[in-house]
Phi, psi and omega in degrees: 000126184281167178294325181293317174300313179301320177295318175302318178297324179293319178297320179293322179295323175297316180300319178292317180301313181300313185292321177305314181291325187289322182261008177059035177073014182269066185292322189289333180255016182236115183296318180296327174293323178290323175303314180302312181299320181292321178298318182289328177299313185278340183243344181245300180300325179300328181290324174297317178297315178299324180288322180287319181239072182291154174085357184262354183250106180292340176301325185294347174285349183273347185219149178283160181292326178299317176296321177296321176302310183298320180291317181301315177294320179296309185289330178292322176298319180294320178297321180293319178295320176300314181295318178300316182290315175299310182298318180301319176293319184294325180297325185250356187235338182257152180295139183271340184265153174293141175290129180295130182300125175080006186294126175051039178070024183302315184301315183287327191292319184291338179247013181303128179084357179264109183269122186299323186289325176288319177297318177296319177299317181292321176301316180299316178296313182293315185289323176303314183290328179291311182298322181292341180099348183288336182265012183242131178276138180298144182308327183294340183298323185273358178251004179270147175290327182224082183292144176273165187298305181047232175260031186300318183291314183293317179296326179296312183298317183293307181299332182287325192244339191297319181292313180298316180291320177298316179294325183287323177297316179299315182297312182295321179295319177298319182289324186277320189251356175091171189277353183298329179265014189296313184293321175297316177301312178295327179292315180290319179300309178292326181297323177284314184293330178298332178295347173283350180081021184231120178288325184298322179303311182299308184297309186296313183296326178292320181293319180296319179297316179291325178294309183300321180289317179297323179299324180274008179095006184253097183251136179281139176295168187299322181296322179288325179296318178295319177297322180291324179291323179292321179297311179297316178303317180300315178298319181291321176295322180297321177292322176303314180295324181293320178299322177289323187282316186245356179093157180287341182296332183295346182250017175285163188303320185286356183243040187293330184285343188250008182292318179303316178294323174295323177293324175295323174295323179295317180296319179294330182275358185297333184276346185279144179300323179297319180292322179294320177297318177296320180294318182293317174304314184294324183285324179302316184267346188296330182246024178281092175266007185263335182295314180298313180297320179298321179297315178295318177305316179294321177294322176294323178291333175283351179115357179293148183272142173297160183273349182070218183257019180301312182289332176297317178293325175298319181296320178298317176297327177302326179287348179282131181300149184292335179287344175267311178266091187297331183266012186300314184286345182268000176286163183292157179301324183294332179280326182277343185222122188292318180302315184294325178294318180292324179297315178298314184293320183263009176058049177259159180291115183286347179281351182263131178274093184283174171243092186299313185074159182298308186282331177295320175290319179298333178298325180288343180291302184221027177076197186294313181298317182293324177300317181296317179294316179297323177299315179296316180294325175295316175302316178294316181297317178291329174294323174296324179290321177295322179297316181297316184291320182278345184293327183206140182274119174200158181296329177297314178292326174298315178297316179303312179298319177296327175295315181288328175298319177296325178295319181295317181292333177274032183309320188293338180279345178090186184302332180305337184293336179294322180286307186291325182281311182295336175300316178292322180296320179296324180294318179293319176299320178296322177297314180302315182293320179294317180293323179294317177297319178295321177297318178297322180294317177298318178291332179285324184273329180226083184304321184292344182271354182287126181277158177288132180292152177289138179238149177304149182298141175246155181297135187276152179285120180279175182294337183274002179117196181294153176286169178296327178293324177291324179297318177297325182294336183286338179277123182307313188296306177301325181301312179299318180298317182297317182294322179292323178292324183287321175298317179298319179296320181292323179295321177300321181290313183288322186269000000 
């Protein structure tokens, strides 16, 4: 490991420490914190991995070590500026205390109006279509200059909503039934999603479930969090082993019926040395977010001009549904895909599937200075989102937060993820608002048809009589004191 890379790691460590202090260790409920962790994973942790297991990443043959050193220092400085901007806002604008579980109806407010049975039905339909292969577009579709319609619409709908809905189901279930069933819930959730042949679906849906539950005050103890991480990691590693054992073709859309068998073969092959080597090779290059940025950095140093906001406008057009923009699928690949446009502009090999990353793509917009400015703006923007989500509990704010968490987890795809992911979240928010308006209208027209709203669970009366809490509640003075304490706790959390 060179001195420049080591210096970059020090800068990133300072960024993580400063952010940890700024958010009071609340990583799971802070979108900006999760974005920082993903950036450090793709630009910092990956360098440690390359140092421990050298020669396993073919991407590193595309760029010189000197260029990698310069880029690592540059992106580390951008990460630190991002952390300083985000953390400064968090220190003065975000609540410093953990939200007290159940305070002032906090648990119920974040899932108010979200009916678990309807969400579960929708999740089953989406996961079923995904597992069958009907909801997955063939890989060649994204590499064609003029893709045909095929199952593009269906695959677009499924990929747009399946992760968010699965995560929402998990969050609502954890809030309503408690954390005792957390590991079983994540096992069932991941077990179905892994049949789609995508590790990201399993990881993202699990994180979204934990984020939504934690936001509502239902936090898993450290032991359960470790168990959840091991469970999700096992499912992801099993898929990597399955791809090595039976090949990636077994997980193509037309092979939906044989995926379970392929995963079983992968689990059985986990103990074999060949499978372990394949998993290690896959892991070493899987999080390399520095090669792409270093290649663009080298082209800029050679005199290439940045692309400006051209790809940003293309990304906005990408968010327009195809039934509105009829000519969307007929545009060239460079217009529909930011990575392909950057490959063309900076004369990179388009046949290589790079990992652009958020900061790697931003470097191509306006160069090094532009990257620093954009990093600061990104930190300020995500701090504002965290403040908005935490300021008041509602299902709309929960969905908004989950959308931005998914964007952070999709760090490797770059800025286009904000358009493609939030498009689906906006649609879900619109559905929630329409249902809420319709329910209010029904209650106004037919008051007797209004159902009782869900309330947090209360202690049940045991065979020996009322609980101690119920005895205290019968006394007027303790009741007033308890109510005042609850309001004070809620005020501390919001302010």
